[in-house]
Short mmCIF file of the C-alpha atoms (twelve columns), coordinates in Angstrom:
data_MODEL
# 
_entry.id   MODEL 
# 
loop_
_atom_site.group_PDB 
_atom_site.id 
_atom_site.type_symbol 
_atom_site.label_atom_id 
_atom_site.label_alt_id 
_atom_site.label_comp_id 
_atom_site.label_asym_id 
_atom_site.label_seq_id 
_atom_site.Cartn_x 
_atom_site.Cartn_y 
_atom_site.Cartn_z 
_atom_site.pdbx_PDB_model_num 
ATOM 1   C CA . UNK A 1   73.477  105.641 203.911 1 
ATOM 2   C CA . UNK A 2   75.844  102.476 203.511 1 
ATOM 3   C CA . UNK A 3   78.623  104.705 202.184 1 
ATOM 4   C CA . UNK A 4   78.290  107.254 204.924 1 
ATOM 5   C CA . UNK A 5   78.505  104.332 207.715 1 
ATOM 6   C CA . UNK A 6   81.384  102.729 205.992 1 
ATOM 7   C CA . UNK A 7   83.221  106.191 205.779 1 
ATOM 8   C CA . UNK A 8   82.541  106.667 209.469 1 
ATOM 9   C CA . UNK A 9   83.814  103.186 210.241 1 
ATOM 10  C CA . UNK A 10  87.105  103.694 208.171 1 
ATOM 11  C CA . UNK A 11  87.832  107.086 209.458 1 
ATOM 12  C CA . UNK A 12  87.436  106.286 213.137 1 
ATOM 13  C CA . UNK A 13  89.355  103.178 212.603 1 
ATOM 14  C CA . UNK A 14  92.138  105.050 210.636 1 
ATOM 15  C CA . UNK A 15  92.375  107.739 213.530 1 
ATOM 16  C CA . UNK A 16  92.954  104.827 216.077 1 
ATOM 17  C CA . UNK A 17  95.459  103.264 213.872 1 
ATOM 18  C CA . UNK A 18  97.550  106.728 213.356 1 
ATOM 19  C CA . UNK A 19  97.610  107.190 217.101 1 
ATOM 20  C CA . UNK A 20  98.846  103.864 217.908 1 
ATOM 21  C CA . UNK A 21  101.421 103.817 214.939 1 
ATOM 22  C CA . UNK A 22  102.574 107.511 216.378 1 
ATOM 23  C CA . UNK A 23  102.907 105.894 220.022 1 
ATOM 24  C CA . UNK A 24  104.902 103.116 218.566 1 
ATOM 25  C CA . UNK A 25  107.133 105.384 216.485 1 
ATOM 26  C CA . UNK A 26  107.909 107.609 219.584 1 
ATOM 27  C CA . UNK A 27  108.617 104.950 221.904 1 
ATOM 28  C CA . UNK A 28  110.924 103.357 219.156 1 
ATOM 29  C CA . UNK A 29  112.664 106.737 218.579 1 
ATOM 30  C CA . UNK A 30  113.419 107.093 222.387 1 
ATOM 31  C CA . UNK A 31  114.639 103.575 222.856 1 
ATOM 32  C CA . UNK A 32  116.715 103.521 220.084 1 
ATOM 33  C CA . UNK A 33  118.171 106.776 220.744 1 
ATOM 34  C CA . UNK A 34  119.764 105.392 223.737 1 
ATOM 35  C CA . UNK A 35  121.314 102.670 221.971 1 
ATOM 36  C CA . UNK A 36  122.788 105.202 219.257 1 
ATOM 37  C CA . UNK A 37  124.054 107.720 221.992 1 
ATOM 38  C CA . UNK A 38  125.896 104.672 223.464 1 
ATOM 39  C CA . UNK A 39  127.475 103.778 220.011 1 
ATOM 40  C CA . UNK A 40  128.853 107.456 219.430 1 
ATOM 41  C CA . UNK A 41  129.695 108.204 223.136 1 
ATOM 42  C CA . UNK A 42  133.497 107.999 222.459 1 
ATOM 43  C CA . UNK A 43  133.128 110.174 219.472 1 
ATOM 44  C CA . UNK A 44  133.096 114.161 219.482 1 
ATOM 45  C CA . UNK A 45  129.881 114.359 217.444 1 
ATOM 46  C CA . UNK A 46  126.722 116.470 217.554 1 
ATOM 47  C CA . UNK A 47  123.640 114.965 219.214 1 
ATOM 48  C CA . UNK A 48  121.645 115.631 216.092 1 
ATOM 49  C CA . UNK A 49  123.302 112.555 214.380 1 
ATOM 50  C CA . UNK A 50  122.066 109.776 216.857 1 
ATOM 51  C CA . UNK A 51  118.493 111.400 216.521 1 
ATOM 52  C CA . UNK A 52  118.728 111.475 212.733 1 
ATOM 53  C CA . UNK A 53  119.869 107.820 212.718 1 
ATOM 54  C CA . UNK A 54  117.041 106.744 215.054 1 
ATOM 55  C CA . UNK A 55  114.402 108.486 212.706 1 
ATOM 56  C CA . UNK A 56  116.093 106.323 209.773 1 
ATOM 57  C CA . UNK A 57  116.105 102.961 211.575 1 
ATOM 58  C CA . UNK A 58  112.757 103.142 213.429 1 
ATOM 59  C CA . UNK A 59  110.254 103.169 210.354 1 
ATOM 60  C CA . UNK A 60  111.808 99.825  209.252 1 
ATOM 61  C CA . UNK A 61  111.092 98.471  212.841 1 
ATOM 62  C CA . UNK A 62  107.574 99.794  212.518 1 
ATOM 63  C CA . UNK A 63  106.974 98.095  209.363 1 
ATOM 64  C CA . UNK A 64  108.136 94.678  211.000 1 
ATOM 65  C CA . UNK A 65  105.569 95.335  213.646 1 
ATOM 66  C CA . UNK A 66  102.713 96.609  211.642 1 
ATOM 67  C CA . UNK A 67  100.519 93.161  212.198 1 
ATOM 68  C CA . UNK A 68  100.856 93.781  215.873 1 
ATOM 69  C CA . UNK A 69  100.205 97.529  215.706 1 
ATOM 70  C CA . UNK A 70  97.009  97.032  213.519 1 
ATOM 71  C CA . UNK A 71  95.906  94.404  216.116 1 
ATOM 72  C CA . UNK A 72  96.087  96.537  219.039 1 
ATOM 73  C CA . UNK A 73  94.617  99.481  217.251 1 
ATOM 74  C CA . UNK A 74  91.707  97.337  216.293 1 
ATOM 75  C CA . UNK A 75  91.510  95.935  219.746 1 
ATOM 76  C CA . UNK A 76  91.006  99.534  221.138 1 
ATOM 77  C CA . UNK A 77  88.787  100.567 218.350 1 
ATOM 78  C CA . UNK A 78  86.382  97.925  218.782 1 
ATOM 79  C CA . UNK A 79  86.392  98.543  222.576 1 
ATOM 80  C CA . UNK A 80  85.499  102.042 222.052 1 
ATOM 81  C CA . UNK A 81  82.885  101.081 219.538 1 
ATOM 82  C CA . UNK A 82  81.249  98.708  222.046 1 
ATOM 83  C CA . UNK A 83  81.386  100.654 225.041 1 
ATOM 84  C CA . UNK A 84  80.102  103.896 223.153 1 
ATOM 85  C CA . UNK A 85  77.139  101.920 222.131 1 
ATOM 86  C CA . UNK A 86  78.020  102.802 218.331 1 
ATOM 87  C CA . UNK A 87  77.986  99.280  217.252 1 
ATOM 88  C CA . UNK A 88  74.241  98.813  218.447 1 
ATOM 89  C CA . UNK A 89  73.372  102.242 216.380 1 
ATOM 90  C CA . UNK A 90  74.968  100.752 213.415 1 
ATOM 91  C CA . UNK A 91  73.095  97.550  213.602 1 
ATOM 92  C CA . UNK A 92  70.057  99.393  213.541 1 
ATOM 93  C CA . UNK A 93  70.943  100.111 209.815 1 
ATOM 94  C CA . UNK A 94  70.956  96.279  209.156 1 
ATOM 95  C CA . UNK A 95  75.116  96.169  209.702 1 
ATOM 96  C CA . UNK A 96  75.963  92.751  211.203 1 
ATOM 97  C CA . UNK A 97  79.102  92.115  213.333 1 
ATOM 98  C CA . UNK A 98  80.498  90.165  210.429 1 
ATOM 99  C CA . UNK A 99  79.782  93.177  207.886 1 
ATOM 100 C CA . UNK A 100 81.582  95.643  210.256 1 
ATOM 101 C CA . UNK A 101 84.629  93.425  210.811 1 
ATOM 102 C CA . UNK A 102 84.895  92.599  206.960 1 
ATOM 103 C CA . UNK A 103 84.863  96.434  206.035 1 
ATOM 104 C CA . UNK A 104 87.687  97.258  208.367 1 
ATOM 105 C CA . UNK A 105 89.619  93.896  207.612 1 
ATOM 106 C CA . UNK A 106 89.481  94.533  203.763 1 
ATOM 107 C CA . UNK A 107 90.615  98.285  204.396 1 
ATOM 108 C CA . UNK A 108 93.579  96.765  206.700 1 
ATOM 109 C CA . UNK A 109 94.270  94.515  203.583 1 
ATOM 110 C CA . UNK A 110 94.439  97.786  201.254 1 
ATOM 111 C CA . UNK A 111 96.499  99.503  203.939 1 
ATOM 112 C CA . UNK A 112 99.020  96.563  203.918 1 
ATOM 113 C CA . UNK A 113 99.216  96.917  200.087 1 
ATOM 114 C CA . UNK A 114 99.907  100.711 200.301 1 
ATOM 115 C CA . UNK A 115 102.760 100.200 202.984 1 
ATOM 116 C CA . UNK A 116 104.168 97.203  201.020 1 
ATOM 117 C CA . UNK A 117 104.498 99.385  197.639 1 
ATOM 118 C CA . UNK A 118 104.697 102.784 198.902 1 
ATOM 119 C CA . UNK A 119 106.131 102.979 202.341 1 
ATOM 120 C CA . UNK A 120 108.409 99.985  201.928 1 
ATOM 121 C CA . UNK A 121 110.790 101.512 199.450 1 
ATOM 122 C CA . UNK A 122 111.277 104.393 201.756 1 
ATOM 123 C CA . UNK A 123 111.996 102.441 204.884 1 
ATOM 124 C CA . UNK A 124 114.334 100.424 202.707 1 
ATOM 125 C CA . UNK A 125 116.231 103.573 201.571 1 
ATOM 126 C CA . UNK A 126 116.319 104.953 205.178 1 
ATOM 127 C CA . UNK A 127 117.737 101.768 206.802 1 
ATOM 128 C CA . UNK A 128 120.511 101.987 203.646 1 
ATOM 129 C CA . UNK A 129 121.335 105.253 205.037 1 
ATOM 130 C CA . UNK A 130 121.336 104.204 208.440 1 
ATOM 131 C CA . UNK A 131 123.668 101.087 207.929 1 
ATOM 132 C CA . UNK A 132 125.928 103.454 205.633 1 
ATOM 133 C CA . UNK A 133 126.457 105.843 208.262 1 
ATOM 134 C CA . UNK A 134 126.925 103.384 210.948 1 
ATOM 135 C CA . UNK A 135 129.612 101.743 209.052 1 
ATOM 136 C CA . UNK A 136 131.272 104.941 208.091 1 
ATOM 137 C CA . UNK A 137 131.755 105.869 211.828 1 
ATOM 138 C CA . UNK A 138 132.565 102.183 212.816 1 
ATOM 139 C CA . UNK A 139 135.700 102.935 211.012 1 
ATOM 140 C CA . UNK A 140 136.572 105.087 213.994 1 
ATOM 141 C CA . UNK A 141 135.369 102.706 216.557 1 
ATOM 142 C CA . UNK A 142 137.759 99.667  215.583 1 
ATOM 143 C CA . UNK A 143 135.303 97.611  213.625 1 
ATOM 144 C CA . UNK A 144 133.441 97.287  210.195 1 
ATOM 145 C CA . UNK A 145 131.870 94.422  208.579 1 
ATOM 146 C CA . UNK A 146 129.273 95.305  205.956 1 
ATOM 147 C CA . UNK A 147 127.896 94.333  202.684 1 
ATOM 148 C CA . UNK A 148 126.681 97.053  200.223 1 
ATOM 149 C CA . UNK A 149 126.574 97.479  196.299 1 
ATOM 150 C CA . UNK A 150 130.378 97.566  196.122 1 
ATOM 151 C CA . UNK A 151 130.650 94.101  197.821 1 
ATOM 152 C CA . UNK A 152 132.084 92.941  201.155 1 
ATOM 153 C CA . UNK A 153 133.950 95.473  203.477 1 
ATOM 154 C CA . UNK A 154 135.710 94.566  206.641 1 
ATOM 155 C CA . UNK A 155 137.965 96.476  208.805 1 
ATOM 156 C CA . UNK A 156 140.377 94.576  211.527 1 
ATOM 157 C CA . UNK A 157 142.255 96.006  214.109 1 
ATOM 158 C CA . UNK A 158 145.330 95.002  215.644 1 
ATOM 159 C CA . UNK A 159 148.217 96.304  218.046 1 
ATOM 160 C CA . UNK A 160 150.282 96.947  214.896 1 
ATOM 161 C CA . UNK A 161 147.528 98.822  212.844 1 
ATOM 162 C CA . UNK A 162 144.626 98.082  210.874 1 
ATOM 163 C CA . UNK A 163 143.406 95.931  207.592 1 
ATOM 164 C CA . UNK A 164 140.700 97.177  205.232 1 
ATOM 165 C CA . UNK A 165 139.529 94.223  203.078 1 
ATOM 166 C CA . UNK A 166 137.261 94.398  200.189 1 
ATOM 167 C CA . UNK A 167 135.899 91.683  198.205 1 
ATOM 168 C CA . UNK A 168 133.544 91.598  195.239 1 
ATOM 169 C CA . UNK A 169 131.152 88.822  196.696 1 
ATOM 170 C CA . UNK A 170 131.097 85.838  198.841 1 
ATOM 171 C CA . UNK A 171 130.337 82.658  196.766 1 
ATOM 172 C CA . UNK A 172 129.965 79.798  199.086 1 
ATOM 173 C CA . UNK A 173 132.875 79.661  201.119 1 
ATOM 174 C CA . UNK A 174 134.968 81.792  198.868 1 
ATOM 175 C CA . UNK A 175 135.804 85.314  198.555 1 
ATOM 176 C CA . UNK A 176 136.156 86.614  195.199 1 
ATOM 177 C CA . UNK A 177 138.298 89.512  193.754 1 
ATOM 178 C CA . UNK A 178 140.002 90.650  197.097 1 
ATOM 179 C CA . UNK A 179 141.836 93.747  197.876 1 
ATOM 180 C CA . UNK A 180 143.463 93.999  201.122 1 
ATOM 181 C CA . UNK A 181 145.153 97.314  202.378 1 
ATOM 182 C CA . UNK A 182 147.364 97.178  205.735 1 
ATOM 183 C CA . UNK A 183 148.052 100.313 207.510 1 
ATOM 184 C CA . UNK A 184 150.334 101.125 210.192 1 
ATOM 185 C CA . UNK A 185 150.243 104.234 212.168 1 
ATOM 186 C CA . UNK A 186 147.682 105.406 209.522 1 
ATOM 187 C CA . UNK A 187 150.139 104.798 206.712 1 
ATOM 188 C CA . UNK A 188 149.594 102.274 204.043 1 
ATOM 189 C CA . UNK A 189 152.247 99.854  203.921 1 
ATOM 190 C CA . UNK A 190 151.081 96.776  202.210 1 
ATOM 191 C CA . UNK A 191 148.557 95.819  199.451 1 
ATOM 192 C CA . UNK A 192 147.225 92.385  198.786 1 
ATOM 193 C CA . UNK A 193 145.390 91.665  195.561 1 
ATOM 194 C CA . UNK A 194 144.042 87.979  195.255 1 
ATOM 195 C CA . UNK A 195 141.595 86.441  192.693 1 
ATOM 196 C CA . UNK A 196 140.047 84.391  195.326 1 
ATOM 197 C CA . UNK A 197 140.195 82.926  199.081 1 
ATOM 198 C CA . UNK A 198 138.851 80.138  200.783 1 
ATOM 199 C CA . UNK A 199 137.260 81.604  204.227 1 
ATOM 200 C CA . UNK A 200 136.125 78.607  206.083 1 
ATOM 201 C CA . UNK A 201 138.471 79.178  208.943 1 
ATOM 202 C CA . UNK A 202 140.202 82.402  210.519 1 
ATOM 203 C CA . UNK A 203 143.387 81.249  208.089 1 
ATOM 204 C CA . UNK A 204 142.537 82.142  204.657 1 
ATOM 205 C CA . UNK A 205 143.865 80.298  201.728 1 
ATOM 206 C CA . UNK A 206 144.338 82.685  199.144 1 
ATOM 207 C CA . UNK A 207 145.242 81.972  195.369 1 
ATOM 208 C CA . UNK A 208 147.064 84.037  192.743 1 
ATOM 209 C CA . UNK A 209 148.158 86.695  195.207 1 
ATOM 210 C CA . UNK A 210 150.048 89.796  194.604 1 
ATOM 211 C CA . UNK A 211 151.458 91.551  197.306 1 
ATOM 212 C CA . UNK A 212 152.554 95.092  196.878 1 
ATOM 213 C CA . UNK A 213 155.070 96.333  199.562 1 
ATOM 214 C CA . UNK A 214 154.498 100.223 199.491 1 
ATOM 215 C CA . UNK A 215 157.825 101.120 201.495 1 
ATOM 216 C CA . UNK A 216 160.167 98.793  199.404 1 
ATOM 217 C CA . UNK A 217 158.319 99.721  196.222 1 
ATOM 218 C CA . UNK A 218 158.195 95.762  195.221 1 
ATOM 219 C CA . UNK A 219 155.791 93.202  194.109 1 
ATOM 220 C CA . UNK A 220 155.623 89.519  194.918 1 
ATOM 221 C CA . UNK A 221 153.440 86.720  193.442 1 
ATOM 222 C CA . UNK A 222 152.233 83.794  195.359 1 
ATOM 223 C CA . UNK A 223 150.268 80.819  193.932 1 
ATOM 224 C CA . UNK A 224 148.767 80.189  197.305 1 
ATOM 225 C CA . UNK A 225 149.140 82.420  200.534 1 
ATOM 226 C CA . UNK A 226 147.862 82.214  204.023 1 
ATOM 227 C CA . UNK A 227 146.341 85.246  205.360 1 
ATOM 228 C CA . UNK A 228 145.221 85.518  208.903 1 
ATOM 229 C CA . UNK A 229 142.001 87.119  209.743 1 
ATOM 230 C CA . UNK A 230 139.356 87.599  212.291 1 
ATOM 231 C CA . UNK A 231 136.350 86.848  210.048 1 
ATOM 232 C CA . UNK A 232 135.212 83.613  208.631 1 
ATOM 233 C CA . UNK A 233 132.476 82.653  205.880 1 
ATOM 234 C CA . UNK A 234 129.991 81.792  208.715 1 
ATOM 235 C CA . UNK A 235 130.427 85.526  210.067 1 
ATOM 236 C CA . UNK A 236 130.248 87.222  206.569 1 
ATOM 237 C CA . UNK A 237 127.232 85.109  205.663 1 
ATOM 238 C CA . UNK A 238 125.325 86.457  208.396 1 
ATOM 239 C CA . UNK A 239 125.416 89.877  207.030 1 
ATOM 240 C CA . UNK A 240 123.581 88.551  204.059 1 
ATOM 241 C CA . UNK A 241 120.611 87.868  206.349 1 
ATOM 242 C CA . UNK A 242 119.622 91.440  206.428 1 
ATOM 243 C CA . UNK A 243 117.368 92.217  203.663 1 
ATOM 244 C CA . UNK A 244 115.838 95.296  205.084 1 
ATOM 245 C CA . UNK A 245 117.868 97.608  202.623 1 
ATOM 246 C CA . UNK A 246 115.916 95.851  199.723 1 
ATOM 247 C CA . UNK A 247 112.432 96.755  199.275 1 
ATOM 248 C CA . UNK A 248 109.753 94.328  197.900 1 
ATOM 249 C CA . UNK A 249 109.786 95.722  194.502 1 
ATOM 250 C CA . UNK A 250 113.477 95.492  194.206 1 
ATOM 251 C CA . UNK A 251 113.471 91.841  195.466 1 
ATOM 252 C CA . UNK A 252 110.994 90.854  192.697 1 
ATOM 253 C CA . UNK A 253 112.677 92.862  189.852 1 
ATOM 254 C CA . UNK A 254 116.511 92.166  190.997 1 
ATOM 255 C CA . UNK A 255 115.885 88.702  192.223 1 
ATOM 256 C CA . UNK A 256 118.576 87.216  189.822 1 
ATOM 257 C CA . UNK A 257 121.147 89.950  190.453 1 
ATOM 258 C CA . UNK A 258 120.826 89.532  194.264 1 
ATOM 259 C CA . UNK A 259 121.185 85.671  194.163 1 
ATOM 260 C CA . UNK A 260 124.298 86.152  192.013 1 
ATOM 261 C CA . UNK A 261 125.703 88.722  194.272 1 
ATOM 262 C CA . UNK A 262 125.429 86.232  197.283 1 
ATOM 263 C CA . UNK A 263 122.234 86.189  198.709 1 
ATOM 264 C CA . UNK A 264 120.695 82.630  198.894 1 
ATOM 265 C CA . UNK A 265 117.563 81.773  197.061 1 
ATOM 266 C CA . UNK A 266 116.073 80.534  200.517 1 
ATOM 267 C CA . UNK A 267 116.731 83.887  202.054 1 
ATOM 268 C CA . UNK A 268 115.393 85.769  198.939 1 
ATOM 269 C CA . UNK A 269 112.249 83.339  199.017 1 
ATOM 270 C CA . UNK A 270 111.535 83.963  202.731 1 
ATOM 271 C CA . UNK A 271 111.883 87.540  202.518 1 
ATOM 272 C CA . UNK A 272 109.595 87.799  199.469 1 
ATOM 273 C CA . UNK A 273 107.136 85.732  201.180 1 
ATOM 274 C CA . UNK A 274 107.109 87.454  204.173 1 
ATOM 275 C CA . UNK A 275 106.345 90.975  202.434 1 
ATOM 276 C CA . UNK A 276 103.631 89.256  200.318 1 
ATOM 277 C CA . UNK A 277 101.941 87.778  203.564 1 
ATOM 278 C CA . UNK A 278 101.918 91.290  205.080 1 
ATOM 279 C CA . UNK A 279 98.265  92.543  203.826 1 
ATOM 280 C CA . UNK A 280 97.004  89.162  204.523 1 
ATOM 281 C CA . UNK A 281 98.391  89.149  208.102 1 
ATOM 282 C CA . UNK A 282 96.840  92.748  208.696 1 
ATOM 283 C CA . UNK A 283 93.469  91.275  207.218 1 
ATOM 284 C CA . UNK A 284 93.454  88.337  209.825 1 
ATOM 285 C CA . UNK A 285 94.886  90.613  212.952 1 
ATOM 286 C CA . UNK A 286 91.699  92.867  212.616 1 
ATOM 287 C CA . UNK A 287 89.349  89.750  212.640 1 
ATOM 288 C CA . UNK A 288 91.407  88.252  215.432 1 
ATOM 289 C CA . UNK A 289 90.939  91.629  217.428 1 
ATOM 290 C CA . UNK A 290 87.230  91.418  216.652 1 
ATOM 291 C CA . UNK A 291 86.926  87.920  217.980 1 
ATOM 292 C CA . UNK A 292 88.502  88.892  221.328 1 
ATOM 293 C CA . UNK A 293 86.139  92.268  221.804 1 
ATOM 294 C CA . UNK A 294 82.942  92.110  220.202 1 
ATOM 295 C CA . UNK A 295 80.244  89.992  221.593 1 
ATOM 296 C CA . UNK A 296 80.112  91.294  225.107 1 
ATOM 297 C CA . UNK A 297 78.726  94.770  226.342 1 
ATOM 298 C CA . UNK A 298 80.453  94.519  229.670 1 
ATOM 299 C CA . UNK A 299 82.848  97.436  229.947 1 
ATOM 300 C CA . UNK A 300 84.740  95.997  232.968 1 
ATOM 301 C CA . UNK A 301 86.263  93.595  230.983 1 
ATOM 302 C CA . UNK A 302 88.263  96.113  229.100 1 
ATOM 303 C CA . UNK A 303 91.549  95.738  230.842 1 
ATOM 304 C CA . UNK A 304 91.067  91.959  230.399 1 
ATOM 305 C CA . UNK A 305 91.065  92.307  226.616 1 
ATOM 306 C CA . UNK A 306 93.985  94.531  226.707 1 
ATOM 307 C CA . UNK A 307 95.980  92.038  228.546 1 
ATOM 308 C CA . UNK A 308 94.716  89.214  226.107 1 
ATOM 309 C CA . UNK A 309 95.840  91.594  223.171 1 
ATOM 310 C CA . UNK A 310 99.424  91.895  224.774 1 
ATOM 311 C CA . UNK A 311 99.571  88.120  225.442 1 
ATOM 312 C CA . UNK A 312 98.515  87.266  221.806 1 
ATOM 313 C CA . UNK A 313 101.016 89.653  220.323 1 
ATOM 314 C CA . UNK A 314 103.856 87.779  222.246 1 
ATOM 315 C CA . UNK A 315 102.492 84.326  221.482 1 
ATOM 316 C CA . UNK A 316 102.162 84.929  217.813 1 
ATOM 317 C CA . UNK A 317 105.670 86.862  217.526 1 
ATOM 318 C CA . UNK A 318 107.320 83.726  219.184 1 
ATOM 319 C CA . UNK A 319 105.409 81.238  217.037 1 
ATOM 320 C CA . UNK A 320 106.512 83.066  213.781 1 
ATOM 321 C CA . UNK A 321 110.047 82.854  215.033 1 
ATOM 322 C CA . UNK A 322 109.534 79.098  216.148 1 
ATOM 323 C CA . UNK A 323 108.214 78.332  212.631 1 
ATOM 324 C CA . UNK A 324 111.300 80.095  210.912 1 
ATOM 325 C CA . UNK A 325 113.608 78.126  213.195 1 
ATOM 326 C CA . UNK A 326 112.122 74.834  212.143 1 
ATOM 327 C CA . UNK A 327 112.571 75.624  208.461 1 
ATOM 328 C CA . UNK A 328 116.004 76.623  209.042 1 
ATOM 329 C CA . UNK A 329 116.601 73.576  210.689 1 
ATOM 330 C CA . UNK A 330 115.172 71.859  207.548 1 
ATOM 331 C CA . UNK A 331 112.294 70.320  209.584 1 
ATOM 332 C CA . UNK A 332 109.570 71.871  207.582 1 
ATOM 333 C CA . UNK A 333 109.455 73.828  204.194 1 
ATOM 334 C CA . UNK A 334 110.516 77.406  204.315 1 
ATOM 335 C CA . UNK A 335 107.742 78.912  202.490 1 
ATOM 336 C CA . UNK A 336 105.250 76.667  204.535 1 
ATOM 337 C CA . UNK A 337 107.112 78.132  207.851 1 
ATOM 338 C CA . UNK A 338 106.356 81.836  206.704 1 
ATOM 339 C CA . UNK A 339 102.573 81.040  205.949 1 
ATOM 340 C CA . UNK A 340 102.045 78.668  208.899 1 
ATOM 341 C CA . UNK A 341 100.949 81.238  211.308 1 
ATOM 342 C CA . UNK A 342 98.628  82.804  208.956 1 
ATOM 343 C CA . UNK A 343 97.344  79.468  208.289 1 
ATOM 344 C CA . UNK A 344 96.854  78.889  211.918 1 
ATOM 345 C CA . UNK A 345 95.235  82.418  212.731 1 
ATOM 346 C CA . UNK A 346 92.954  81.807  209.604 1 
ATOM 347 C CA . UNK A 347 91.570  78.459  211.122 1 
ATOM 348 C CA . UNK A 348 91.021  80.205  214.411 1 
ATOM 349 C CA . UNK A 349 89.344  83.235  212.842 1 
ATOM 350 C CA . UNK A 350 86.823  81.105  210.672 1 
ATOM 351 C CA . UNK A 351 85.598  79.622  214.064 1 
ATOM 352 C CA . UNK A 352 85.455  82.956  215.891 1 
ATOM 353 C CA . UNK A 353 83.622  84.985  213.195 1 
ATOM 354 C CA . UNK A 354 80.899  82.343  213.035 1 
ATOM 355 C CA . UNK A 355 80.378  82.849  216.586 1 
ATOM 356 C CA . UNK A 356 80.543  86.653  216.515 1 
ATOM 357 C CA . UNK A 357 78.154  86.986  213.734 1 
ATOM 358 C CA . UNK A 358 75.586  85.076  215.690 1 
ATOM 359 C CA . UNK A 359 75.555  87.545  218.693 1 
# 
């Protein structure tokens, strides 16, 4: 009988979770579609491309919102379980509130592992495709700053033409192994090759520079050369903050390579701990939802619980951001900042679960 009840609880919960995630998916696609249409409005392209890009981007967004999706779906599930009197029926077979909560919490933990190990590699591939395609079309929209497996790429447009800049990597404040292609009227007129460039300001200080004049068919060498650019190290470093294109497994396996490529250890450790905390986060969000819903048989309070769910999601979301902001300001340890919201929720849930189990 226990197996039948467990299966019933998990199947019903899974159905509610799938419906919730589909609602979020549809809303995300619709909202992102407007942004993609705005991005491509000046290009003569098919409407299919913005749809494909939205479908590529939104799964990553869903993965980031997964703790809140599981919380909302748990709220609705527990409200249904309570209002339909199923909870009372289950208790007849010896199930306590705590046992029901733990069954669904451990299921959510396993669900988190599944998303982390099976879904995350897919979302990272999709977001990589999304950024590659956007970068490609950015070439026609007068801006391009991107980091990929071939290094750092930039496009700078001026009245006289445009420049394409490629560097192997960013090392502290220096770009290494730089190639700069200068175009005028879509015609290549100059090419710069440099071993390194200090890019702390908009005036780059390049060393060991060869300048190839395509029209004059000449080559000039400079020990030091000042190159004016719209980009600085600070702007380029901001590109390295996006690790959504790298899956959790890749972060673990290629940690050293990513660090050598320019990603800081702090950023890598932060992302790894965010991923690792996902199953635990899902586990706790189910318990948190149960605390707000189980314990009262008054169906009139359903709207009240929904409002609590929304407020709680917003509060946790901003608390996570605040915690990370304190870490980036070096006020607290970075790893602690990732786990701090989970520690706070754990303390709250440990008190709430005791009260629920007594009802």
